MARLO-419812 format. One line per field, with one value per residue (C-alpha): residue in one letter; residue number from 1; x, z, y. Coordinates in pm, 1 decimal. Layout:
rest: c(a; ...)
nr: c(NUM; ...)
xx: c(X; ...)
zz: c(Z; ...)
yy: c(Y; ...)
***
This chain:
rest: c(m; c; i; n; p; s; l; s; p; f; f; l; l; l; t; c; l; h; i; s; c; s; f; a; d; e; k; p; f; s; i; v; y; l; n; s; y; h; a; g; y; e; w; s; d; d; c; l; k; i; f; k; q; h; l; k; s; n; a; n; i; h; v; h; y; m; d; t; k; l; n; h; t; p; n; k; l; k; q; a; t; e; q; a; l; a; f; i; k; k; v; q; p; d; l; i; v; a; a; e; d; n; a; s; k; l; v; m; a; p; y; f; k; n; t; h; i; p; i; v; f; l; g; i; n; l; d; a; s; i; y; g; y; p; y; k; n; s; t; g; i; v; e; m; d; g; i; l; n; l; t; k; a; i; r; a; w; g; a; g; k; e; v; g; m; i; f; s; n; t; h; t; s; t; r; v; l; n; f; i; e; q; r; r; p; e; h; f; e; s; r; q; v; d; n; a; q; q; w; f; d; m; m; t; l; f; n; n; n; k; d; y; i; a; l; d; t; i; s; g; i; q; g; l; d; h; k; m; a; l; n; f; i; k; q; h; i; n; i; l; v; i; s; a; s; s; t; s; r; t; l; a; h; v; g; y; l; t; s; p; a; e; q; g; i; w; t; a; r; t; v; d; k; v; l; q; g; h; a; i; n; e; i; p; e; h; i; s; s; q; y; l; m; y; i; n; q; t; l; l; n; e; m; h; m; t; l; p; k; p; l; y; k; l; p; h; k; t; l; q; q; l; d; h; q; n; l; n)
nr: c(1; 2; 3; 4; 5; 6; 7; 8; 9; 10; 11; 12; 13; 14; 15; 16; 17; 18; 19; 20; 21; 22; 23; 24; 25; 26; 27; 28; 29; 30; 31; 32; 33; 34; 35; 36; 37; 38; 39; 40; 41; 42; 43; 44; 45; 46; 47; 48; 49; 50; 51; 52; 53; 54; 55; 56; 57; 58; 59; 60; 61; 62; 63; 64; 65; 66; 67; 68; 69; 70; 71; 72; 73; 74; 75; 76; 77; 78; 79; 80; 81; 82; 83; 84; 85; 86; 87; 88; 89; 90; 91; 92; 93; 94; 95; 96; 97; 98; 99; 100; 101; 102; 103; 104; 105; 106; 107; 108; 109; 110; 111; 112; 113; 114; 115; 116; 117; 118; 119; 120; 121; 122; 123; 124; 125; 126; 127; 128; 129; 130; 131; 132; 133; 134; 135; 136; 137; 138; 139; 140; 141; 142; 143; 144; 145; 146; 147; 148; 149; 150; 151; 152; 153; 154; 155; 156; 157; 158; 159; 160; 161; 162; 163; 164; 165; 166; 167; 168; 169; 170; 171; 172; 173; 174; 175; 176; 177; 178; 179; 180; 181; 182; 183; 184; 185; 186; 187; 188; 189; 190; 191; 192; 193; 194; 195; 196; 197; 198; 199; 200; 201; 202; 203; 204; 205; 206; 207; 208; 209; 210; 211; 212; 213; 214; 215; 216; 217; 218; 219; 220; 221; 222; 223; 224; 225; 226; 227; 228; 229; 230; 231; 232; 233; 234; 235; 236; 237; 238; 239; 240; 241; 242; 243; 244; 245; 246; 247; 248; 249; 250; 251; 252; 253; 254; 255; 256; 257; 258; 259; 260; 261; 262; 263; 264; 265; 266; 267; 268; 269; 270; 271; 272; 273; 274; 275; 276; 277; 278; 279; 280; 281; 282; 283; 284; 285; 286; 287; 288; 289; 290; 291; 292; 293; 294; 295; 296; 297; 298; 299; 300; 301; 302; 303; 304; 305; 306; 307; 308; 309; 310; 311; 312; 313; 314; 315; 316; 317; 318; 319; 320; 321; 322; 323; 324; 325; 326; 327; 328)
xx: c(11049.6; 10971.9; 10626.3; 10610.6; 10462.2; 10218.1; 10096.3; 10006.6; 9684.5; 9569.4; 9803.7; 9591.8; 9258.2; 9332.4; 9509.8; 9173.2; 8954.6; 9116.8; 9086.0; 8712.0; 8652.1; 8873.5; 8681.5; 8329.2; 8445.3; 8497.6; 8167.8; 8047.3; 8044.7; 7727.6; 7625.9; 7315.4; 7218.4; 7015.2; 6849.7; 6648.7; 6414.4; 6155.7; 6222.0; 6106.8; 6302.3; 6548.1; 6838.6; 6895.2; 6767.0; 7068.9; 7315.1; 7227.4; 7223.9; 7568.7; 7695.8; 7618.1; 7713.5; 8118.3; 8118.3; 8403.0; 8342.3; 8200.3; 7912.8; 7541.3; 7360.6; 7063.9; 6891.9; 6622.3; 6411.3; 6307.1; 6095.1; 6140.3; 6042.6; 5715.5; 5665.6; 5845.0; 5561.0; 5749.5; 5579.9; 5640.1; 6002.4; 6031.4; 5854.9; 6120.3; 6367.0; 6295.2; 6222.7; 6604.6; 6732.2; 6555.8; 6675.2; 7030.3; 6983.9; 6857.2; 7106.9; 7402.3; 7655.2; 7992.6; 7953.4; 7653.9; 7587.9; 7387.9; 7215.6; 7114.0; 7046.3; 6826.4; 7021.2; 7275.1; 7054.5; 6807.3; 7023.4; 7394.4; 7482.5; 7255.1; 7324.8; 7616.8; 7878.8; 8223.2; 8119.2; 8244.7; 8055.0; 8212.9; 7988.2; 8023.0; 7790.8; 7661.1; 7425.3; 7498.0; 7395.0; 7681.1; 7787.5; 7826.0; 7934.7; 7593.5; 7548.7; 7888.7; 8082.7; 8397.7; 8348.6; 8639.0; 8435.7; 8307.9; 8406.1; 8163.0; 8075.6; 7945.6; 7658.1; 7747.1; 7442.0; 7496.0; 7205.8; 7405.3; 7685.6; 7407.0; 7238.7; 7584.9; 7650.3; 7259.1; 7323.1; 7646.8; 7482.9; 7194.1; 6890.1; 6801.3; 6895.3; 6554.9; 6552.2; 6267.4; 6357.0; 6093.1; 6167.4; 5920.4; 5929.9; 6141.5; 6456.7; 6702.7; 6516.8; 6549.5; 6937.4; 6959.2; 6780.3; 6980.6; 7286.8; 7187.7; 7036.8; 7389.6; 7565.0; 7328.3; 7333.2; 7199.6; 6843.0; 6730.4; 6483.8; 6370.7; 6020.1; 5887.7; 5552.2; 5351.1; 5144.1; 5048.9; 4812.1; 5098.9; 5339.0; 5102.3; 5082.1; 5428.1; 5489.4; 5233.9; 5416.3; 5731.9; 5645.0; 5484.7; 5818.2; 6099.5; 6345.2; 6344.2; 6228.1; 6475.0; 6284.3; 6425.2; 6279.7; 5870.4; 5898.2; 5771.6; 5502.3; 5167.8; 4927.9; 5188.4; 5350.7; 5551.7; 5260.9; 5044.0; 5358.7; 5453.3; 5114.3; 5121.7; 5443.3; 5334.9; 4991.3; 5090.7; 5455.8; 5614.4; 5988.7; 6296.1; 6277.7; 6620.2; 6709.1; 6963.5; 6779.9; 6805.1; 6433.3; 6319.0; 6475.8; 6179.7; 6046.1; 6322.1; 6439.6; 6824.5; 6944.5; 7293.0; 7362.8; 7559.8; 7642.0; 7458.5; 7777.1; 7997.0; 7858.2; 7776.5; 8167.1; 8324.5; 8116.1; 8167.6; 8564.3; 8555.2; 8339.1; 8566.8; 8868.6; 8730.2; 8618.3; 9032.0; 9136.0; 9205.9; 9144.3; 8835.0; 8938.5; 9257.6; 9016.9; 8909.3; 8565.8; 8521.6; 8299.4; 8093.4; 8284.6; 8128.0; 7863.7; 7650.3; 7450.8; 7218.5; 6912.9; 6566.1; 6529.8; 6160.4; 6024.8; 6150.5; 6040.1; 5685.0; 5639.0; 5809.2; 6091.8; 6460.5; 6812.6; 7065.1; 7301.7; 7599.6; 7440.9; 7453.0; 7814.0; 7897.6; 7991.8; 7655.4; 7389.4; 7048.6; 6800.1; 6756.9; 7150.5; 7109.8; 6866.5; 7042.6; 7347.3; 7198.8; 7007.7; 7358.7)
zz: c(7191.1; 7126.2; 7136.2; 7218.1; 6926.3; 7118.7; 7285.9; 6932.0; 6877.1; 7220.3; 7209.3; 6801.8; 6964.4; 7284.5; 7006.2; 6775.1; 7062.0; 7180.7; 6809.9; 6820.1; 7129.8; 7047.2; 6662.1; 6920.2; 7170.1; 6885.4; 6914.9; 6625.3; 6584.9; 6614.6; 6397.5; 6342.5; 6017.0; 6055.7; 5766.1; 5658.6; 5443.6; 5411.9; 5298.0; 4898.5; 4847.9; 4571.6; 4625.5; 4990.3; 4952.4; 4668.1; 4921.2; 5170.6; 4973.5; 4800.1; 5217.5; 5287.1; 5029.4; 5031.6; 5400.4; 5526.1; 5894.0; 6087.0; 6234.2; 6293.6; 6117.0; 6259.7; 6033.9; 6162.2; 5880.4; 6020.3; 5722.8; 5702.2; 5342.0; 5354.8; 5708.7; 5742.8; 5966.0; 6314.1; 6531.3; 6258.7; 6294.2; 6665.7; 6662.6; 6462.4; 6634.2; 6957.8; 6782.7; 6643.5; 7008.4; 7123.2; 6872.2; 6927.5; 7286.6; 7281.5; 7011.5; 7186.9; 6886.7; 6793.7; 6498.5; 6334.7; 5992.9; 5919.4; 5572.8; 5407.8; 5537.9; 5848.6; 6008.3; 6044.3; 6107.0; 6333.5; 6561.0; 6502.6; 6498.9; 6809.7; 7028.9; 6905.3; 6793.9; 6947.2; 7121.1; 7163.9; 6922.4; 6549.0; 6287.7; 5898.7; 5716.4; 5326.7; 5089.1; 5262.7; 4983.6; 4898.1; 5207.0; 5543.5; 5708.7; 5774.2; 6041.4; 6212.2; 6060.4; 6105.6; 6429.2; 6623.0; 6539.4; 6199.1; 5863.9; 5537.9; 5188.7; 5037.4; 4744.1; 4490.4; 4226.0; 3873.9; 3732.2; 3660.7; 3450.0; 3248.7; 3165.3; 3067.0; 2858.7; 2658.3; 2621.7; 2416.1; 2196.4; 2101.5; 2300.0; 2406.7; 2703.8; 2924.5; 3193.0; 3450.6; 3762.9; 4004.1; 4348.5; 4617.1; 5005.5; 5164.3; 5348.6; 5109.4; 4862.6; 4973.9; 5031.3; 4689.4; 4559.6; 4780.8; 4635.7; 4277.7; 4309.6; 4551.5; 4197.4; 4003.2; 3717.3; 3376.1; 3243.5; 3492.9; 3744.7; 4028.2; 4205.4; 4520.7; 4561.4; 4789.4; 4635.0; 4265.3; 4136.0; 4196.8; 4048.4; 3750.5; 3694.8; 3727.5; 3443.5; 3246.3; 3310.4; 3236.7; 2915.3; 2746.9; 2859.8; 2856.9; 2669.4; 2882.8; 3203.5; 3543.1; 3790.2; 4138.4; 4299.9; 4339.5; 4655.9; 4906.5; 4675.9; 4790.5; 4626.4; 4356.6; 4237.4; 3915.1; 3739.6; 3783.2; 3684.9; 3370.3; 3224.2; 3285.9; 3130.9; 2811.0; 2749.1; 2849.7; 2818.9; 2446.2; 2569.9; 2684.4; 3038.0; 3248.7; 3588.1; 3840.9; 4040.5; 4022.9; 4152.9; 3885.2; 3603.0; 3440.8; 3392.0; 3212.4; 2874.1; 2957.2; 3316.2; 3509.7; 3811.5; 4137.2; 4178.8; 4485.9; 4472.8; 4473.2; 4835.8; 4960.0; 4838.7; 5011.0; 5322.0; 5367.7; 5334.0; 5560.1; 5826.9; 5799.8; 5836.5; 6172.6; 6318.8; 6228.4; 6489.5; 6217.8; 6412.0; 6235.2; 6274.9; 6042.1; 5735.6; 5533.3; 5394.7; 5038.6; 4774.4; 4542.4; 4192.8; 3980.5; 3717.8; 3483.1; 3198.6; 3056.0; 2773.5; 2803.5; 2430.6; 2548.1; 2644.9; 2343.9; 2110.4; 2306.4; 2261.0; 1983.5; 2066.7; 1958.7; 2091.3; 1915.7; 1793.8; 1906.0; 2280.1; 2177.3; 2130.5; 2517.9; 2725.5; 2816.4; 2903.8; 2778.6; 3121.1; 3079.3; 3099.7; 3398.6; 3571.8; 3452.2; 3651.0; 3947.7; 3989.7; 3987.1)
yy: c(3944.1; 3611.2; 3426.7; 3067.4; 2901.6; 2699.2; 3035.5; 3204.6; 3104.0; 3245.7; 3566.1; 3616.6; 3549.0; 3808.3; 4076.8; 4038.5; 4087.7; 4404.3; 4530.5; 4432.7; 4633.8; 4917.5; 4919.4; 4910.8; 5194.9; 5436.7; 5652.1; 5823.9; 6217.8; 6370.6; 6609.5; 6838.5; 6968.6; 7225.5; 7308.8; 7649.5; 7528.4; 7251.3; 6889.0; 6932.4; 7238.0; 7118.5; 7305.1; 7249.6; 6898.8; 6859.6; 7033.4; 6763.2; 6488.4; 6542.2; 6622.4; 6325.6; 6117.0; 6309.0; 6324.6; 6030.0; 6070.8; 5797.6; 6036.6; 6078.3; 6313.4; 6472.8; 6629.0; 6952.0; 7192.6; 7526.5; 7549.5; 7941.6; 7962.1; 7907.8; 8021.9; 8357.9; 8558.3; 8728.2; 8475.7; 8161.0; 8262.5; 8271.1; 7916.7; 7789.3; 7941.5; 7775.3; 7462.8; 7417.4; 7529.2; 7254.4; 7018.3; 7095.1; 7088.3; 6753.8; 6626.8; 6753.1; 6783.5; 6773.5; 7010.8; 7202.3; 7251.5; 7575.0; 7558.8; 7846.2; 8231.8; 8176.2; 7891.1; 8150.4; 8477.8; 8310.8; 8062.6; 8057.7; 8416.4; 8448.8; 8154.9; 8015.8; 8273.5; 8241.8; 7900.1; 7595.4; 7404.6; 7422.4; 7570.8; 7490.9; 7699.1; 7653.9; 7870.9; 8212.6; 8443.2; 8690.8; 8785.6; 8607.8; 8882.6; 9003.6; 8742.6; 8817.2; 8560.3; 8460.4; 8336.8; 8201.3; 7843.1; 7902.5; 7849.7; 7811.9; 7887.5; 8186.7; 8145.1; 8386.3; 8502.6; 8454.5; 8654.7; 8965.9; 8768.7; 8616.4; 8927.7; 9076.8; 8734.3; 8793.0; 9155.0; 9092.3; 8850.9; 9092.6; 8982.7; 9332.5; 9596.3; 9607.0; 9372.4; 9409.5; 9054.1; 8959.7; 8829.0; 8657.6; 8918.6; 8623.5; 8747.1; 8561.8; 8711.8; 9035.4; 9002.7; 8904.2; 9215.2; 9440.7; 9335.6; 9384.4; 9683.1; 9826.4; 9736.7; 9974.1; 9786.1; 9998.1; 9883.5; 9624.8; 9699.4; 9489.6; 9444.1; 9236.3; 9025.8; 8842.9; 8649.2; 8497.0; 8816.6; 9041.3; 8782.3; 8737.1; 9117.5; 9252.6; 8957.4; 9100.9; 9439.9; 9328.5; 9140.3; 9481.3; 9726.4; 9506.1; 9298.4; 9010.7; 8862.3; 8731.3; 8533.2; 8421.9; 8151.7; 8113.5; 7957.8; 8203.2; 8379.1; 8290.4; 8090.2; 8035.0; 7683.9; 7578.2; 7442.8; 7763.4; 7962.0; 7751.6; 7755.0; 8137.7; 8203.5; 7968.6; 8165.2; 8522.7; 8594.3; 8631.4; 8757.6; 8570.7; 8426.4; 8405.4; 8308.1; 8228.7; 8023.4; 7628.9; 7599.2; 7801.7; 7650.0; 7514.5; 7798.6; 8009.5; 7952.9; 8021.9; 8005.8; 8022.4; 7814.4; 7820.9; 7469.7; 7248.1; 6991.4; 7270.4; 7349.7; 6985.4; 6856.7; 7153.5; 7151.9; 6760.6; 6798.0; 7074.8; 6894.5; 6591.9; 6819.1; 6959.4; 6621.4; 6525.8; 6793.4; 7069.2; 7448.8; 7548.1; 7943.3; 7869.1; 7714.1; 8018.2; 8112.9; 7972.0; 8167.8; 8005.3; 7968.7; 7706.9; 7799.4; 7608.7; 7780.4; 7567.4; 7628.5; 7518.6; 7427.7; 7242.8; 7533.7; 7748.9; 7506.3; 7513.9; 7846.3; 7925.3; 8107.7; 8168.8; 8230.9; 8453.6; 8168.9; 8257.2; 8194.9; 7821.4; 7850.5; 7966.8; 7619.1; 7514.9; 7206.6; 7140.9; 7152.6; 6755.5; 6694.3; 6924.8; 6712.3; 6385.2; 6526.7; 6659.2; 6319.7; 6137.8)
***
């Protein structure tokens, strides 16, 4: 087709206007990011931050915090569920990201299983099938716990056999505790506590009759914060403290952590695929596989403690390097 040169500027103007209108007409997708926990809970904050950084789709992300880590009584959980449902109804999203266990337990499983709204979950501990996954409208990434792997490594290098692990009495911590107990690890004792005094008492007990102490997250333990916990460890504990919880990393001498980057990046890429038209039930669920060992040399020095030298030969980062990596 030939175009009269005298009309070409007008033709170009019409073409530009058409393209402009086409882009303006492209409505951004709407995503509800349903966070089981509260703003300020470091692990879930990091997952959300990394998800936002790596999402390529043109989308508005509507974040709702259920706050079930701190408020986990039956009445509070019922209220959190009702508020989450009202938020989703108001937003009318194209897709829901369900972060951590309670978003799936309280909202996805009873209300959105096999519906038309795609669900991508992340941070579910150990086994997603407990919430009925996979659905016809779901996929997600499961978070595995690394504490048993860490205990094997430490025992192999002569740091003793007997371990006592302390859990909070929350839904997620109970699931991790049950997962460990089902595997019946030798020389491994697990206890749950509700409040700060119980935590102090259990730390003292394990300090007297174990070779080292393993910590889950202390979030959800009433009356206990990280400053109190760290001061207690420095003043009253004289055995090795380990952890597989990112939120307890400053309390431990050695840790083995799953990666929030793996959770956030995998979720972002999967959401992009679904919004581009990929069938969600054809995207397989993923099991987390990225772990990082760290050594908290600052705490070791302050407490005048040492690690078996072979542990330093394992791939690891210092706590400072780990924190710098998570901030960037």
